[in-house]
C-alpha positions in Angstrom: 11.7 11.6 -12.2 8.1 12.1 -11.7 6.6 14.9 -9.6 3.3 16.7 -9.0 2.6 19.9 -7.2 2.3 20.1 -3.5 4.7 18.9 -0.4 7.7 20.0 1.6 11.0 18.6 0.4 13.4 21.5 1.1 12.1 23.6 4.0 15.4 25.6 4.3 14.8 27.6 1.1 13.3 30.6 3.1 10.8 31.4 0.4 8.9 34.7 0.5 5.5 32.9 0.9 4.4 29.4 1.8 4.7 27.4 -1.4 2.8 24.5 -2.8 5.9 22.5 -3.2 6.1 19.4 -5.5 4.8 16.0 -4.2 7.2 13.3 -5.3 6.0 9.7 -5.9 8.5 8.5 -3.2 11.5 9.6 -1.3 13.6 7.9 -3.9 12.2 10.2 -6.6 12.7 13.2 -4.3 16.4 12.4 -3.6 16.9 11.6 -7.3 15.8 15.1 -8.2 17.7 16.7 -5.3 20.9 14.8 -6.2 20.7 15.9 -9.8 20.4 19.6 -8.9 23.0 19.3 -6.1 25.4 17.9 -8.7 24.5 20.7 -11.2 25.2 23.4 -8.6 29.0 22.8 -8.9 28.8 24.1 -12.5 26.4 26.9 -11.7 28.4 29.0 -9.3 28.4 32.6 -10.4 27.1 31.6 -13.8 24.1 32.6 -16.0 21.9 29.5 -16.0 18.9 28.3 -17.8 16.9 25.5 -16.0 14.6 23.7 -18.4 11.6 21.9 -16.9 8.5 20.3 -18.5 5.7 19.8 -16.0 7.6 21.3 -13.1 10.0 24.2 -12.8 11.0 26.3 -9.8 12.1 23.7 -7.3 15.4 23.1 -9.1 15.8 26.7 -10.3 15.6 27.9 -6.6 18.3 25.4 -5.6 20.6 26.5 -8.5 20.0 30.1 -7.6 21.7 29.6 -4.2 25.1 29.5 -6.0 24.4 30.9 -9.6 24.6 34.5 -10.7 21.2 34.4 -12.3 18.7 31.6 -13.2 16.0 31.5 -15.8 13.5 28.7 -15.2 11.7 27.5 -18.4 8.6 25.4 -18.8 6.1 24.8 -21.5 3.2 24.8 -19.0 1.8 28.2 -18.0 0.5 26.9 -14.7 4.0 25.6 -13.8 5.5 29.0 -14.6 2.8 30.8 -12.5 3.3 28.4 -9.6 7.1 28.7 -9.7 6.9 32.5 -9.8 4.8 32.5 -6.7 6.4 29.7 -4.7 10.1 29.9 -5.7 10.8 33.6 -6.2 14.3 35.0 -5.5 16.1 38.2 -6.6 18.2 36.3 -9.1 15.5 34.0 -10.5 13.0 34.6 -13.3 10.5 32.2 -15.0 9.3 32.1 -18.5 7.0 29.9 -20.6 8.5 28.3 -23.7 7.4 25.9 -26.4 9.9 23.0 -26.0 12.1 22.0 -27.7 12.5 25.6 -28.9 14.3 28.1 -26.7 13.5 31.7 -27.6 16.9 33.2 -26.8 19.7 34.6 -28.9 22.9 32.6 -29.4 25.4 32.5 -26.6 23.1 33.7 -23.8 23.9 31.2 -21.1 26.9 29.8 -19.3 25.0 26.7 -18.2 21.9 24.9 -19.4 20.3 22.3 -17.1 17.7 19.9 -18.5 16.9 17.1 -16.0 13.9 14.8 -16.6 13.0 16.6 -19.9 14.2 14.7 -23.0 12.3 11.5 -22.0 9.1 13.4 -22.7 10.1 14.8 -26.1 9.4 13.1 -29.4 12.8 14.4 -30.9 15.3 14.8 -28.0 18.1 15.9 -30.3 16.1 19.1 -31.1 16.5 20.2 -27.5 20.2 19.3 -27.5 20.7 21.5 -30.6 18.8 24.4 -29.1 20.8 24.1 -25.9 24.1 24.2 -27.8 22.9 27.3 -29.7 22.0 29.3 -26.6 25.2 28.3 -24.8 28.3 30.4 -24.8 31.4 29.0 -26.6 32.7 27.3 -23.5 29.2 26.7 -22.0 28.1 23.6 -20.3 24.9 21.4 -20.8 23.9 19.2 -17.9 21.2 16.8 -19.2 19.7 13.5 -18.0 17.9 10.5 -19.6 16.2 7.3 -18.4 18.6 4.3 -18.6 16.9 1.8 -20.9 19.2 -1.0 -19.9 18.4 -0.8 -16.2 14.7 -0.3 -16.7 14.5 -3.2 -19.3 16.2 -5.5 -16.8 13.9 -4.6 -13.9 10.2 -3.8 -14.7 9.0 -4.4 -11.2 9.2 -0.7 -10.2 6.2 0.5 -12.2 7.9 1.1 -15.5 8.5 4.5 -16.9 5.0 5.6 -17.7 5.6 5.5 -21.5 8.5 8.0 -21.4 11.5 7.6 -23.7 14.4 5.6 -22.5 18.0 5.5 -24.0 20.9 3.1 -23.7 24.1 4.8 -22.5 25.9 4.4 -25.8 22.9 5.9 -27.6 22.8 8.8 -25.1 26.6 9.4 -25.5 26.4 9.2 -29.3 23.6 11.8 -29.4 25.5 14.3 -27.3 28.9 13.8 -28.9 27.4 14.8 -32.2 27.1 18.3 -30.8 29.8 18.6 -28.0 33.5 17.9 -28.0 33.5 16.8 -24.3 30.8 14.5 -22.9 31.1 12.9 -19.4 28.4 10.4 -18.5 27.4 9.7 -14.9 24.9 7.3 -13.4 22.4 9.1 -11.3 20.0 7.9 -8.6 19.1 7.6 -5.0 20.9 4.9 -2.9 20.6 3.4 0.6 23.5 2.3 2.8 25.6 3.3 5.7 28.7 5.4 6.5 31.3 6.0 9.2 33.3 9.2 9.5 35.0 11.1 12.4 32.8 13.3 14.6 35.2 16.1 14.3 35.3 16.1 10.4 33.0 16.6 7.5 32.1 13.6 5.3 33.9 14.9 2.2 36.6 12.4 1.3 35.1 9.2 2.4 36.1 6.1 0.3 33.1 4.5 -1.4 32.2 0.8 -1.5 29.0 -1.0 -2.4 27.3 -4.2 -1.4 24.3 -6.3 -2.2 22.6 -6.7 1.2 22.6 -10.3 2.4 22.9 -11.8 5.9 23.9 -15.2 4.5 26.7 -14.1 2.1 27.7 -10.4 2.5 29.8 -9.0 -0.3 31.7 -5.8 -0.3 33.1 -4.4 -3.5 33.4 -1.3 -5.7 30.6 -2.1 -8.2 28.3 1.0 -8.6 24.7 0.7 -7.3 21.8 0.2 -9.6 20.4 3.5 -10.8 17.5 4.3 -13.2 18.8 7.3 -15.1 22.1 8.7 -16.5 23.3 12.3 -16.5 25.8 13.9 -18.9 27.9 17.0 -18.6 28.7 18.3 -22.1 30.9 21.2 -23.3 33.4 22.1 -25.9 35.8 23.5 -23.2 39.0 21.6 -22.8 39.0 22.4 -19.0 36.1 19.8 -18.7 38.3 17.0 -19.9 39.7 15.9 -16.5 36.7 16.8 -14.4 34.8 13.6 -13.4 34.3 13.8 -9.6 31.4 11.8 -8.0 28.8 13.5 -5.9 27.1 12.0 -2.8 24.0 13.5 -1.1 23.2 12.0 2.3 19.8 11.7 3.9 20.4 14.0 6.9 16.9 13.6 8.3 16.5 9.8 7.8 13.5 10.6 5.7 14.0 7.5 3.5 14.2 5.1 6.5 11.1 6.7 8.1 9.2 6.2 4.9 10.3 2.6 4.7 9.0 2.0 8.2 5.7 3.7 7.4 5.4 1.6 4.2 6.2 -1.6 6.2 3.4 -0.7 8.6 1.0 0.0 5.7 2.1 -3.3 4.2 1.3 -5.2 7.3 -2.2 -3.6 7.5 -2.7 -4.4 3.9 -1.7 -8.0 4.5 -4.2 -8.2 7.4 -6.9 -6.8 5.3 -6.2 -9.2 2.4 -6.2 -12.1 4.8 -9.6 -11.0 6.2 -10.9 -10.6 2.7 -9.6 -14.1 1.7 -11.2 -15.6 4.8 -14.5 -13.9 4.0 -14.4 -15.1 0.4 -13.6 -18.7 1.5 -16.5 -18.7 3.9 -18.8 -17.2 1.3 -17.6 -20.0 -1.1 -18.3 -22.7 1.5 -21.7 -21.2 2.2 -22.5 -21.2 -1.5 -21.3 -24.8 -1.9 -23.5 -25.8 1.1 -26.4 -24.0 -0.3 -25.9 -25.6 -3.7 -25.8 -29.0 -2.2 -29.0 -28.3 -0.3 -30.7 -27.0 -3.4 -29.4 -30.0 -5.4 -30.8 -32.4 -2.7 -34.2 -30.6 -2.8 -34.3 -30.8 -6.5 -33.5 -34.5 -6.5 -36.2 -35.1 -3.9 -38.7 -33.2 -6.0 -37.7 -35.1 -9.1 -38.1 -38.4 -7.4 -41.4 -37.4 -6.0 -42.5 -36.2 -9.4 -41.3 -39.3 -11.1 -43.1 -41.5 -8.6 -46.4 -39.6 -9.1 -46.0 -39.8 -12.9 -45.4 -43.5 -12.8 -48.2 -44.1 -10.4 -50.6 -42.0 -12.5 -49.5 -43.8 -15.7 -50.0 -47.2 -14.2 -53.5 -46.2 -13.0 -54.4 -45.0 -16.5 -53.1 -48.3 -18.0 -55.0 -50.3 -15.4 -58.2 -48.3 -16.2 -57.8 -48.9 -19.9 -57.2 -52.6 -19.6 -59.9 -53.2 -16.9 -62.8 -52.7 -19.4 -61.8 -55.3 -22.0 -60.8 -57.7 -19.2 -64.3 -57.4 -17.6 -66.1 -58.0 -20.9 -63.9 -61.0 -21.7 -64.6 -62.4 -18.3 -68.4 -61.9 -18.7 -68.3 -63.5 -22.1 -66.6 -66.6 -20.7 -69.1 -66.9 -18.0 -72.1 -66.7 -20.4 -70.6 -69.2 -22.8 -70.1 -71.6 -19.9 
């Protein structure tokens, strides 16, 4: 989940001053991040929470703070901490710089630790898992995500992962089960689709199906959609054993569809520009070929002219050389006669 600093993704936060909110690479990335923190909020209600970020912190911490008791946002970049303190301040949120994977807190400080989009940037991810386990209370919960290596290996047409670490699901599960008794793995990502629900009701218990869009052969089923990362909820608490409920976040403002339309328009403009460039290049090539032919014809004409002059000059020289002996021989014959 890549992000930089600077746009408006959640304007309903009512922040104390206009923030320089994060600019996401796409609406997919924005909803991927929103969905992760929306899912994490179910475990944060009334809890003491640590939100670990790397290049960005504050956006998710502010979302968690809407339900949590207190939230401590952690990042290893001082500029990220400064930005979060200014843009995402709240009475129950504080921010602190740390040196990941180390967490400078005593054992058993937090009820919940959230680390989304972090371990893929660490050389030794298990060190962070160990630290999270240490600072969690006995029945505390770790919510952590990783890039899905299987999905990203099968489909490299989306720009890759920028050199970040990827993990197979069994590898991710094995890493976490070495430290936690209960590990629930979820697939996480942004999806597109449609829905139908009564006007008088909230969309809370809607049955889910999936499809691979095709006008020729539509196919409805229950296969999960393709996602690019996985999330795990980890704890030693037995109460977590049966809790595996899905989470769906809907695009209320049609932002994804609007972005697709804008990109389609941009694509058409790009195609037009490419076509004009191609036509210009073709014409330039034809002009170059025509010029080359003219130059070649001129060179051939000059070569023939030069050859003719050389041959004519050579014949004249031969004629002059032969004319002297010929005249003397002719005069001698006349005299002898």
